[in-house]
N, CA, C and O atoms as a MOPAC input file, in Angstrom:
PM7 MOZYME 1SCF
protein

 N     75.60700 1    36.18400 1    86.24500 1
 C     75.99300 1    35.22800 1    87.20300 1
 C     76.96400 1    34.23000 1    86.69000 1
 O     77.85700 1    33.88400 1    87.46400 1
 N     76.92800 1    33.78800 1    85.66500 1
 C     77.74500 1    32.92200 1    84.66900 1
 C     78.95100 1    33.20600 1    84.77600 1
 O     79.91500 1    32.53500 1    85.14400 1
 N     78.81300 1    34.64800 1    84.30000 1
 C     80.35900 1    35.60300 1    84.63700 1
 C     81.22900 1    35.35100 1    85.37000 1
 O     82.36000 1    34.95900 1    85.08200 1
 N     80.57000 1    35.64800 1    86.86600 1
 C     81.39000 1    35.45700 1    88.05100 1
 C     81.63400 1    33.88600 1    88.13000 1
 O     82.62400 1    33.70900 1    88.84000 1
 N     81.21600 1    32.91300 1    87.76500 1
 C     81.29200 1    31.73200 1    87.89700 1
 C     82.18400 1    31.13400 1    86.99700 1
 O     82.40400 1    29.92900 1    87.12500 1
 N     82.68500 1    31.71300 1    86.19100 1
 C     83.76100 1    31.31000 1    84.89500 1
 C     84.72700 1    32.05000 1    85.76500 1
 O     85.58800 1    31.33800 1    86.28400 1
 N     84.76700 1    33.37100 1    86.04200 1
 C     86.00600 1    34.04100 1    86.83000 1
 C     86.56100 1    32.93200 1    88.17900 1
 O     87.62200 1    32.31700 1    88.28300 1
 N     85.53900 1    32.98400 1    88.96800 1
 C     86.06400 1    31.66400 1    89.94300 1
 C     86.51700 1    30.61100 1    89.53900 1
 O     87.59300 1    30.28800 1    90.04200 1
 N     86.10800 1    29.97900 1    88.83900 1
 C     87.08100 1    28.66800 1    88.27500 1
 C     88.11600 1    29.11500 1    87.85600 1
 O     89.15300 1    28.75900 1    88.41500 1
 N     88.17100 1    29.95100 1    86.84400 1
 C     89.57900 1    30.23100 1    86.24500 1
 C     90.53700 1    30.26300 1    87.33100 1
 O     91.55900 1    29.57700 1    87.36300 1
 N     90.03400 1    31.38200 1    88.53600 1
 C     90.94200 1    31.78100 1    89.51500 1
 C     91.13100 1    30.44300 1    90.52600 1
 O     92.07500 1    30.50000 1    91.31500 1
 N     90.66500 1    29.78800 1    90.53200 1
 C     90.61300 1    28.32000 1    91.45900 1
 C     91.84400 1    27.53800 1    90.54400 1
 O     92.77900 1    27.02400 1    91.15800 1
 N     91.79200 1    27.47300 1    88.99600 1
 C     92.76400 1    26.84400 1    88.28200 1
 C     93.81200 1    27.40400 1    88.48400 1
 O     94.62300 1    26.70200 1    89.08700 1
 N     94.24000 1    28.69200 1    88.15100 1
 C     95.16400 1    29.56700 1    88.45200 1
 C     95.87400 1    28.86400 1    90.11500 1
 O     97.02300 1    28.42500 1    90.16900 1
 N     95.30600 1    28.88100 1    90.84500 1
 C     96.05900 1    28.42200 1    92.32700 1
 C     96.56500 1    27.18400 1    92.49500 1
 O     97.45700 1    26.76700 1    93.23200 1
 N     95.55800 1    26.42400 1    91.35400 1
 C     96.08800 1    25.02300 1    91.97200 1
 C     97.22800 1    24.37300 1    91.17600 1
 O     97.81000 1    23.30600 1    91.37200 1
 N     97.44000 1    25.59700 1    89.92900 1
 C     98.54800 1    25.33200 1    88.99600 1
 C     99.65200 1    25.53900 1    90.00200 1
 O    100.57600 1    24.75400 1    90.21700 1
 N     99.40000 1    26.89800 1    90.69000 1
 C    100.90300 1    27.25200 1    91.30400 1
 C    100.97900 1    26.54800 1    92.62100 1
 O    102.07900 1    26.57900 1    93.17300 1
 N     99.88800 1    25.84600 1    93.29400 1
 C    100.07800 1    25.01900 1    94.09600 1
 C    101.22800 1    23.61100 1    94.07700 1
 O    101.99100 1    23.13800 1    94.91900 1
 N    100.85600 1    23.24000 1    92.55000 1
 C    101.70200 1    22.13600 1    92.43000 1
 C    102.94300 1    22.34700 1    91.54400 1
 O    103.30800 1    21.48400 1    90.74700 1
 N    103.63200 1    23.62100 1    91.72000 1
 C    104.34400 1    23.65700 1    90.83700 1
 C    105.93100 1    23.52400 1    91.97900 1
 O    105.96000 1    23.24100 1    93.17600 1
 N    106.97500 1    23.81500 1    91.13800 1
 C    108.64400 1    24.09100 1    91.93100 1
 C    108.58400 1    25.36000 1    91.90300 1
 O    107.95800 1    26.08300 1    91.12800 1
 N    109.32900 1    25.65900 1    92.87200 1
 C    109.96200 1    27.06900 1    92.94200 1
 C    111.42300 1    27.28000 1    92.83300 1
 O    112.14200 1    26.48300 1    93.43600 1
 N    111.91400 1    28.14500 1    92.21700 1
 C    113.23400 1    28.37700 1    92.27600 1
 C    113.71200 1    29.93100 1    92.81700 1
 O    113.11200 1    31.00400 1    92.75400 1
 N    114.66200 1    29.68500 1    93.21100 1
 C    115.48500 1    31.03900 1    93.74300 1
 C    116.30800 1    31.81600 1    92.29800 1
 O    117.11300 1    31.31800 1    91.51100 1
 N    115.80600 1    33.01100 1    92.34800 1
 C    116.42700 1    33.56900 1    91.15500 1
 C    117.70400 1    34.48000 1    91.53900 1
 O    117.65100 1    35.16000 1    92.56400 1
 N    118.82200 1    34.49400 1    90.73700 1
 C    120.08200 1    35.22000 1    91.23300 1
 C    120.34700 1    35.94500 1    89.66600 1
 O    120.34000 1    35.44100 1    88.54200 1
 N    120.49100 1    36.82100 1    89.95800 1
 C    120.80000 1    37.91500 1    89.00300 1
 C    122.40500 1    37.74000 1    88.82800 1
 O    122.94800 1    37.58100 1    89.92100 1
 N    123.24200 1    37.73000 1    87.79600 1
 C    124.74300 1    38.26800 1    87.57500 1
 C    125.07700 1    38.82900 1    86.47500 1
 O    124.95300 1    38.23800 1    85.40200 1
 N    125.67600 1    40.37600 1    86.59800 1
 C    126.18400 1    41.07700 1    85.40500 1
 C    127.76400 1    40.21500 1    85.06600 1
 O    128.16500 1    39.15700 1    85.55100 1
 N    128.38700 1    41.07000 1    84.12000 1
 C    129.60600 1    40.66800 1    83.34400 1
 C    130.33400 1    40.93100 1    84.07700 1
 O    131.40300 1    40.71300 1    83.50700 1
 N    130.58100 1    41.35600 1    85.24300 1
 C    131.67700 1    41.69200 1    86.26300 1
 C    131.61200 1    40.68300 1    87.30300 1
 O    132.21300 1    40.88400 1    88.35800 1
 N    130.93200 1    39.59300 1    87.11600 1
 C    130.65300 1    38.79800 1    87.92100 1
 C    130.01300 1    39.01300 1    89.62400 1
 O    129.97400 1    38.25900 1    90.59600 1
 N    129.61100 1    40.28400 1    89.41000 1
 C    128.35900 1    40.65000 1    90.66800 1
 C    127.49800 1    39.87400 1    90.68300 1
 O    127.38000 1    39.15400 1    89.69200 1
 N    126.59900 1    39.72500 1    91.76700 1
 C    125.58400 1    39.03000 1    91.64000 1
 C    124.36400 1    39.59900 1    93.27600 1
 O    124.61200 1    40.05600 1    94.39200 1
 N    123.19400 1    39.25500 1    92.59500 1
 C    122.01100 1    39.70800 1    93.69200 1
 C    121.11500 1    38.87800 1    93.65100 1
 O    120.62300 1    38.42500 1    92.61800 1
 N    120.76400 1    38.55100 1    94.95600 1
 C    119.30000 1    37.38900 1    94.66100 1
 C    118.17200 1    38.23100 1    94.94700 1
 O    118.06300 1    39.21100 1    95.68400 1
 N    117.05900 1    37.41400 1    93.92900 1
 C    115.95100 1    38.52100 1    93.77400 1
 C    114.99900 1    38.18700 1    95.00600 1
 O    114.92000 1    36.98600 1    95.26700 1
 N    114.15000 1    39.19600 1    95.93000 1
 C    113.55300 1    38.46500 1    96.94900 1
 C    112.33700 1    37.26500 1    96.91800 1
 O    111.98900 1    36.38000 1    97.70100 1
 N    111.89200 1    37.72600 1    95.59000 1
 C    110.38900 1    36.48200 1    95.45100 1
 C    110.92900 1    35.41100 1    94.82800 1
 O    111.66100 1    35.69300 1    93.87900 1
 N    110.77400 1    34.16700 1    95.10300 1
 C    111.11100 1    32.76700 1    94.34700 1
 C    109.98500 1    32.78400 1    93.05100 1
 O    108.95300 1    33.44800 1    93.14800 1
 N    110.22900 1    32.16400 1    92.10700 1
 C    109.39300 1    32.18700 1    91.01900 1
 C    109.05200 1    30.70500 1    90.74500 1
 O    109.90600 1    29.82500 1    90.85800 1
 N    107.94900 1    30.49300 1    90.43100 1
 C    107.14700 1    29.04900 1    90.12100 1
 C    107.32000 1    28.62400 1    88.61400 1
 O    107.35900 1    29.30300 1    87.58900 1
 N    107.41700 1    27.17200 1    88.84500 1
 C    107.98500 1    26.33500 1    87.46100 1
 C    107.98200 1    25.38100 1    87.68000 1
 O    107.33100 1    24.99300 1    88.65000 1
 N    108.66400 1    24.55200 1    86.94500 1
 C    108.95300 1    22.99200 1    87.22500 1
 C    110.65700 1    22.84400 1    87.01500 1
 O    111.27400 1    23.60200 1    86.26700 1
 N    111.17900 1    21.96600 1    87.64200 1
 C    112.46400 1    21.52200 1    87.29100 1
 C    112.46700 1    20.29800 1    86.36400 1
 O    111.55500 1    19.48000 1    86.25200 1
 N    113.30800 1    20.30400 1    85.90400 1
 C    113.44100 1    18.94100 1    84.89600 1
 C    114.75900 1    18.46700 1    84.41900 1
 O    115.74900 1    19.18600 1    84.28700 1
 N    114.70300 1    17.37800 1    84.20500 1
 C    116.09000 1    16.71900 1    84.16800 1
 C    116.51500 1    17.18900 1    82.66600 1
 O    115.69800 1    17.34100 1    81.75800 1
 N    117.85700 1    17.38700 1    82.54900 1
 C    118.50600 1    17.15700 1    80.88900 1
 C    118.38900 1    15.99700 1    80.58500 1
 O    118.10400 1    15.24300 1    81.51500 1
 N    118.52800 1    15.48300 1    79.41400 1
 C    118.67100 1    14.49200 1    78.80900 1
 C    120.03200 1    14.34700 1    77.94300 1
 O    120.24500 1    15.31900 1    77.21800 1
 N    120.81400 1    13.50100 1    77.90000 1
 C    122.23500 1    13.78600 1    76.90300 1
 C    123.28300 1    13.50600 1    77.85200 1
 O    123.44900 1    12.71500 1    78.78100 1
 N    124.06700 1    14.62200 1    77.18100 1
 C    125.37600 1    14.57600 1    78.04400 1
 C    125.23000 1    15.10600 1    79.39900 1
 O    125.94800 1    14.57100 1    80.24400 1
 N    124.43000 1    16.07200 1    79.79700 1
 C    124.35600 1    16.50500 1    81.28000 1
 C    123.04900 1    15.86500 1    81.94100 1
 O    122.05300 1    16.51800 1    82.25300 1
 N    123.18200 1    14.70400 1    82.07900 1
 C    122.00600 1    13.79700 1    82.41600 1
 C    121.61100 1    13.93500 1    83.95100 1
 O    120.49600 1    13.73700 1    84.43300 1
 N    122.84700 1    14.34300 1    84.65500 1
 C    122.42200 1    14.84300 1    86.17100 1
 C    122.25700 1    15.90900 1    86.70400 1
 O    122.39700 1    16.24300 1    87.88100 1
 N    121.90300 1    16.55400 1    85.68200 1
 C    121.64600 1    18.16800 1    86.11400 1
 C    120.05000 1    18.59800 1    85.52500 1
 O    119.33700 1    17.96500 1    84.74700 1
 N    119.87000 1    19.51500 1    86.00100 1
 C    118.45000 1    20.07100 1    85.85700 1
 C    118.16400 1    21.06900 1    85.09300 1
 O    119.18800 1    21.71400 1    84.86800 1
 N    117.28600 1    21.48400 1    84.60600 1
 C    117.15400 1    23.01900 1    84.27500 1
 C    115.69500 1    23.65600 1    84.55300 1
 O    114.91500 1    22.71900 1    84.73100 1
 N    115.17600 1    24.63600 1    84.63500 1
 C    113.96800 1    25.48100 1    85.10900 1
 C    113.19500 1    25.52800 1    83.95200 1
 O    113.72000 1    25.69400 1    82.85100 1
 N    111.90900 1    25.38800 1    84.11400 1
 C    111.34800 1    26.25300 1    83.26600 1
 C    109.90700 1    27.13900 1    83.97100 1
 O    109.04500 1    26.71300 1    84.73900 1
 N    110.04400 1    28.24900 1    83.47100 1
 C    109.01300 1    29.18500 1    84.32100 1
 C    107.59300 1    28.93600 1    83.90700 1
 O    107.27700 1    28.89500 1    82.71700 1
 N    106.91600 1    28.80400 1    84.67900 1
 C    105.32100 1    28.49200 1    84.63200 1
 C    105.20000 1    30.06000 1    83.76400 1
 O    104.99800 1    29.57200 1    82.65200 1
 N    105.19400 1    30.75200 1    83.65000 1
 C    104.91500 1    31.88600 1    82.47800 1
 C    105.36300 1    32.18600 1    81.54000 1
 O    105.03600 1    33.22000 1    80.95700 1
 N    106.42300 1    31.20400 1    81.03400 1
 C    107.14700 1    31.40700 1    80.04700 1
 C    108.04200 1    32.57200 1    79.10500 1
 O    109.07000 1    32.80800 1    79.73900 1
 N    108.02500 1    33.00800 1    78.41100 1
 C    108.77600 1    34.21300 1    77.92600 1
 C    108.64600 1    35.47000 1    78.90300 1
 O    109.45200 1    36.27700 1    79.36600 1
 N    107.15300 1    35.25600 1    79.01900 1
 C    106.81600 1    36.59400 1    79.73300 1
 C    107.33600 1    37.10900 1    81.15000 1
 O    107.68300 1    38.19600 1    81.61300 1
 N    107.22100 1    35.79600 1    81.61300 1
 C    107.67100 1    35.89000 1    82.80700 1
 C    109.49000 1    36.16700 1    82.81700 1
 O    110.00500 1    36.88200 1    83.67700 1
 N    110.21500 1    35.54900 1    81.84000 1
 C    111.38100 1    35.47100 1    81.47500 1
 C    111.85600 1    37.09400 1    81.42900 1
 O    112.67500 1    37.63300 1    82.17300 1
 N    111.18100 1    37.63100 1    80.45800 1
 C    111.40900 1    39.22200 1    80.48600 1
 C    111.03000 1    39.81800 1    81.34100 1
 O    111.53000 1    40.94300 1    81.33300 1
 N    110.08800 1    39.58800 1    82.46400 1
 C    110.07100 1    40.42700 1    83.63000 1
 C    111.05600 1    40.22200 1    84.77100 1
 O    111.24100 1    40.97800 1    85.72400 1
 N    111.75900 1    38.86500 1    84.46000 1
 C    112.81300 1    38.55600 1    85.43200 1
 C    113.83700 1    39.48600 1    85.12300 1
 O    114.25400 1    40.29100 1    85.95600 1
 N    114.25700 1    39.40900 1    83.97300 1
 C    115.49800 1    40.51900 1    83.08600 1
 C    115.60100 1    41.78300 1    83.57600 1
 O    116.61400 1    42.36300 1    83.96800 1
 N    113.64300 1    42.45100 1    83.48400 1
 C    113.78200 1    43.59400 1    83.66600 1
 C    113.93600 1    43.87700 1    85.20600 1
 O    114.52000 1    44.93700 1    85.43100 1
 N    113.57500 1    43.22400 1    86.22900 1
 C    114.27500 1    43.05200 1    87.59500 1
 C    115.49400 1    42.96400 1    88.06000 1
 O    115.79600 1    43.37700 1    89.17900 1
 N    116.34800 1    42.39700 1    87.22000 1
 C    117.84800 1    42.29300 1    87.33400 1
 C    118.36400 1    43.25400 1    86.60000 1
 O    119.51600 1    43.54000 1    86.92300 1
 N    117.87500 1    43.91200 1    85.64000 1
 C    118.37100 1    45.02200 1    85.06100 1
 C    118.33400 1    46.33700 1    85.60200 1
 O    119.04300 1    47.28100 1    85.25300 1
 N    117.47300 1    46.32900 1    86.46300 1
 C    117.21300 1    47.29800 1    87.54100 1
 C    118.32800 1    47.03700 1    88.68300 1
 O    118.73900 1    48.08000 1    89.19000 1
 N    118.74200 1    46.16400 1    89.04800 1
 C    119.54400 1    45.71600 1    89.92400 1
 C    121.10400 1    46.50400 1    89.76300 1
 O    121.73800 1    47.17900 1    90.57400 1
 N    121.36900 1    46.14700 1    88.52600 1
 C    122.57500 1    46.52300 1    87.86900 1
 C    122.60600 1    47.86600 1    87.16500 1
 O    123.59700 1    48.20100 1    86.51700 1
 N    121.48000 1    48.67900 1    87.28900 1
 C    121.44800 1    49.93300 1    86.28500 1
 C    121.41400 1    49.70800 1    84.80900 1
 O    122.12700 1    50.34400 1    84.03300 1
 N    120.50500 1    48.71700 1    84.41600 1
 C    120.33600 1    48.70400 1    82.94500 1
 C    121.54600 1    47.76700 1    82.37400 1
 O    121.45500 1    47.37400 1    81.21100 1
 N    122.64400 1    47.41000 1    83.14000 1
 C    123.87500 1    46.52800 1    82.35900 1
 C    123.21300 1    45.28200 1    82.29000 1
 O    122.41000 1    44.87400 1    83.13000 1
 N    123.67800 1    44.50800 1    80.96100 1
 C    123.18100 1    43.08000 1    80.90000 1
 C    123.40900 1    42.20900 1    82.11400 1
 O    124.36000 1    42.46600 1    82.85200 1
 N    122.75900 1    41.39200 1    82.32100 1
 C    122.93400 1    40.13700 1    83.24800 1
 C    122.36200 1    38.76100 1    82.81200 1
 O    121.78500 1    38.48200 1    81.76100 1
 N    122.60600 1    38.11200 1    83.68100 1
 C    122.54600 1    36.57800 1    83.43200 1
 C    121.37100 1    36.26100 1    84.21700 1
 O    121.35600 1    37.12200 1    85.09700 1
 N    120.25600 1    35.39700 1    84.39500 1
 C    119.44500 1    35.11700 1    84.99000 1
 C    119.50700 1    33.83600 1    85.17500 1
 O    119.33500 1    33.01000 1    84.27800 1
 N    119.84800 1    33.48100 1    86.77200 1
 C    119.91300 1    32.09300 1    87.27200 1
 C    118.93600 1    31.22400 1    88.11000 1
 O    118.56500 1    31.62200 1    89.21500 1
 N    118.60000 1    30.28100 1    87.69900 1
 C    117.62100 1    29.65600 1    88.46300 1
 C    118.11300 1    28.56000 1    89.40100 1
 O    118.58300 1    27.46500 1    89.09000 1
 N    117.89200 1    29.11700 1    90.70900 1
 C    118.82000 1    28.20300 1    91.75200 1
 C    117.75200 1    27.41100 1    92.43300 1
 O    116.79800 1    27.81200 1    93.09900 1
 N    118.18400 1    25.99100 1    92.06500 1
 C    117.26200 1    24.81600 1    93.05900 1
 C    117.78000 1    24.89600 1    94.38000 1
 O    116.79600 1    25.05700 1    95.10200 1
 N    119.29000 1    24.85500 1    95.39500 1
 C    119.02200 1    24.63100 1    96.74000 1
 C    120.24000 1    25.73900 1    96.70800 1
 O    121.14200 1    25.79500 1    95.87100 1
 N    120.02000 1    26.64300 1    97.88700 1
 C    120.39100 1    27.75400 1    98.36200 1
 C    121.15800 1    27.33900 1    99.34300 1
 O    120.44600 1    26.84500 1   100.21700 1
 N    122.85600 1    27.28700 1    99.75500 1
 C    123.23200 1    27.14200 1   100.40100 1
 C    124.89000 1    26.98000 1   100.01100 1
 O    125.28000 1    27.59300 1    99.01700 1
 N    125.68600 1    26.31000 1   100.64500 1
 C    127.21800 1    26.30600 1   100.29600 1
 C    127.63000 1    26.08000 1    99.06400 1
 O    128.52400 1    26.68100 1    98.47000 1
 N    126.77000 1    24.93900 1    98.56200 1
 C    126.83400 1    24.49100 1    97.27700 1
 C    125.30500 1    24.24300 1    96.27100 1
 O    124.75100 1    23.32300 1    95.66900 1
 N    125.12800 1    25.44500 1    96.50600 1
 C    123.89600 1    25.47000 1    95.46700 1
 C    123.92000 1    25.23300 1    94.23100 1
 O    124.82100 1    25.77600 1    93.59200 1
 N    123.13300 1    24.52500 1    93.64400 1
 C    123.22100 1    24.04800 1    92.25000 1
 C    122.15700 1    25.09800 1    91.37500 1
 O    121.01900 1    25.44000 1    91.69500 1
 N    123.02300 1    25.51000 1    90.04900 1
 C    121.92900 1    26.31600 1    89.32500 1
 C    121.77700 1    26.36600 1    87.85000 1
 O    122.70200 1    25.81700 1    87.25300 1
 N    120.91200 1    26.84800 1    87.16200 1
 C    121.11500 1    26.62300 1    85.67200 1
 C    120.96800 1    27.92100 1    85.05800 1
 O    120.10400 1    28.50100 1    85.71600 1
 N    121.38600 1    28.68400 1    84.10600 1
 C    120.94700 1    29.57100 1    83.13200 1
 C    119.49100 1    29.42600 1    82.41000 1
 O    119.27400 1    28.51400 1    81.61200 1
 N    118.54900 1    30.36500 1    82.74500 1
 C    117.47200 1    30.23700 1    82.01000 1
 C    117.38500 1    31.49600 1    81.20000 1
 O    117.32400 1    32.67600 1    81.54500 1
 N    117.39900 1    30.81100 1    79.82000 1
 C    117.24100 1    32.15600 1    78.77600 1
 C    116.32200 1    31.59100 1    77.68000 1
 O    115.77500 1    30.49000 1    77.60600 1
 N    116.30100 1    32.75300 1    76.76800 1
 C    115.37400 1    31.71800 1    75.70400 1
 C    116.23500 1    31.39100 1    74.77300 1
 O    115.70200 1    30.55600 1    74.04200 1
 N    117.48000 1    31.67400 1    74.38200 1
 C    118.64000 1    30.62800 1    73.83200 1
 C    119.18700 1    29.80200 1    74.54200 1
 O    119.50300 1    28.80400 1    73.89300 1
 N    119.52400 1    29.74100 1    75.89200 1
 C    120.80800 1    29.05500 1    76.39400 1
 C    119.78500 1    28.62100 1    77.88200 1
 O    118.93000 1    29.10200 1    78.62600 1
 N    120.83700 1    26.98700 1    77.58600 1
 C    120.13100 1    26.14400 1    78.99200 1
 C    121.65100 1    25.70400 1    79.12200 1
 O    122.35900 1    25.16800 1    78.27000 1
 N    121.99800 1    26.12900 1    80.59400 1
 C    123.30200 1    25.27800 1    81.14700 1
 C    123.39700 1    24.93900 1    82.40100 1
 O    123.45000 1    25.82000 1    83.25900 1
 N    123.42600 1    23.96600 1    82.64200 1
 C    123.76600 1    23.21400 1    83.99500 1
 C    125.36900 1    23.93800 1    84.60400 1
 O    126.44600 1    24.23300 1    84.08500 1
 N    124.84600 1    23.99200 1    85.80600 1
 C    125.82500 1    24.75100 1    86.07400 1
 C    125.86100 1    24.36100 1    87.79300 1
 O    125.19000 1    24.94200 1    88.64600 1
 N    127.00200 1    23.02000 1    88.08400 1
 C    127.35900 1    22.79100 1    89.83000 1
 C    128.17500 1    23.45700 1    90.17700 1
 O    129.00000 1    22.78800 1    90.80000 1
 N    128.53300 1    24.86500 1    90.10200 1
 C    129.77500 1    25.55400 1    90.66600 1
 C    129.18100 1    26.38100 1    91.79600 1
 O    128.01600 1    26.74100 1    91.96200 1
 N    130.25800 1    26.59300 1    92.52600 1
 C    129.82100 1    27.56100 1    93.89800 1
 C    130.00700 1    29.05100 1    93.58700 1
 O    129.56000 1    29.94100 1    94.30900 1
 N    130.78500 1    29.28100 1    92.31900 1
 C    131.09900 1    30.70600 1    91.96500 1
 C    130.48500 1    31.22000 1    90.76100 1
 O    130.80200 1    30.59200 1    89.75100 1
 N    129.61100 1    32.29200 1    90.57500 1
 C    128.79000 1    32.72600 1    89.33400 1
 C    130.11800 1    33.07400 1    88.43800 1
 O    129.78400 1    32.63900 1    87.33500 1
 N    130.81800 1    33.36100 1    88.36100 1
 C    132.25500 1    33.55500 1    87.70800 1
 C    132.26500 1    32.29400 1    86.46500 1
 O    132.19600 1    32.43500 1    85.24400 1
 N    132.38400 1    30.96900 1    87.32700 1
 C    132.36500 1    29.82800 1    86.27900 1
 C    131.34900 1    29.40000 1    86.01400 1
 O    131.45600 1    28.25600 1    85.57200 1
 N    129.80300 1    29.95600 1    86.08900 1
 C    128.83200 1    29.64500 1    85.50100 1
 C    128.97400 1    30.61900 1    84.35200 1
 O    128.61800 1    30.30300 1    83.21700 1
 N    129.41800 1    31.63100 1    84.59800 1
 C    129.31700 1    32.76200 1    83.34000 1
 C    130.13300 1    32.47100 1    82.34400 1
 O    129.85200 1    32.81400 1    81.19500 1
 N    131.53100 1    31.63300 1    82.71300 1
 C    132.20800 1    31.06300 1    81.83000 1
 C    131.81900 1    29.88300 1    80.75200 1
 O    132.21300 1    29.72800 1    79.59600 1
 N    130.94800 1    29.14400 1    81.50800 1
 C    130.42900 1    27.96600 1    80.96200 1
 C    128.99700 1    28.45500 1    79.91000 1
 O    128.57500 1    28.01500 1    78.84100 1
 N    128.55900 1    29.53100 1    80.79300 1
 C    127.15000 1    30.10900 1    79.56300 1
 C    127.68100 1    30.17900 1    78.40900 1
 O    127.14400 1    29.57300 1    77.48200 1
 N    128.79100 1    30.89100 1    78.20800 1
 C    129.48100 1    30.99100 1    76.75000 1
 C    130.07000 1    30.01700 1    75.77400 1
 O    130.78000 1    30.13200 1    74.77500 1
 N    129.58700 1    29.13500 1    76.34300 1
 C    130.42600 1    27.72200 1    75.50400 1
 C    129.10900 1    26.96700 1    74.62100 1
 O    129.15500 1    26.56300 1    73.45900 1
 N    127.97800 1    26.92300 1    75.54200 1
 C    126.93200 1    26.15700 1    74.88500 1
 C    125.59400 1    27.04400 1    74.69600 1
 O    125.21700 1    27.70500 1    75.66500 1
 N    124.92500 1    27.08300 1    73.59200 1
 C    124.03000 1    27.50000 1    72.81100 1
 C    123.10100 1    26.58600 1    72.51000 1
 O    123.49000 1    25.95700 1    71.52500 1
 N    121.94600 1    26.17000 1    72.92800 1
 C    121.13400 1    25.33900 1    72.18500 1
 C    120.08700 1    25.88900 1    71.01800 1
 O    119.46600 1    26.91900 1    71.28000 1
 N    119.93500 1    25.42700 1    70.11200 1
 C    119.11600 1    25.81600 1    68.73600 1
 C    117.87900 1    25.69500 1    69.21300 1
 O    117.55600 1    24.75400 1    69.93900 1
 N    117.23000 1    26.45000 1    68.92200 1
 C    115.69200 1    26.69500 1    69.14500 1
 C    114.69900 1    26.57000 1    68.20900 1
 O    113.52900 1    26.79300 1    68.51800 1

């Protein structure tokens, strides 16, 4: 009986975490600047950058590295295993704002065209 109570409370805790989290649309971009949206939104939190890019945000996935690797696999399937950039998009529309999410790159990108995002990605790498 105690085993079921523990499982029940654990399940409630997981549901409450996702209820209070932010969402992001995920955009997969390949090296030829072709892009596709993933149909499912991802949970996490938008955080403000500090320092030089203080007006921009980056997205932290709830699942951490495991979730990021799953996103990379889903994006790779869209482009037949060609390397892709994974972008978290906050506002979808004519002027969407996005940031690259990666294990070694966080890049603010307030542009409309993924080509400019990828050009900017090559300029900034943050040490971890």
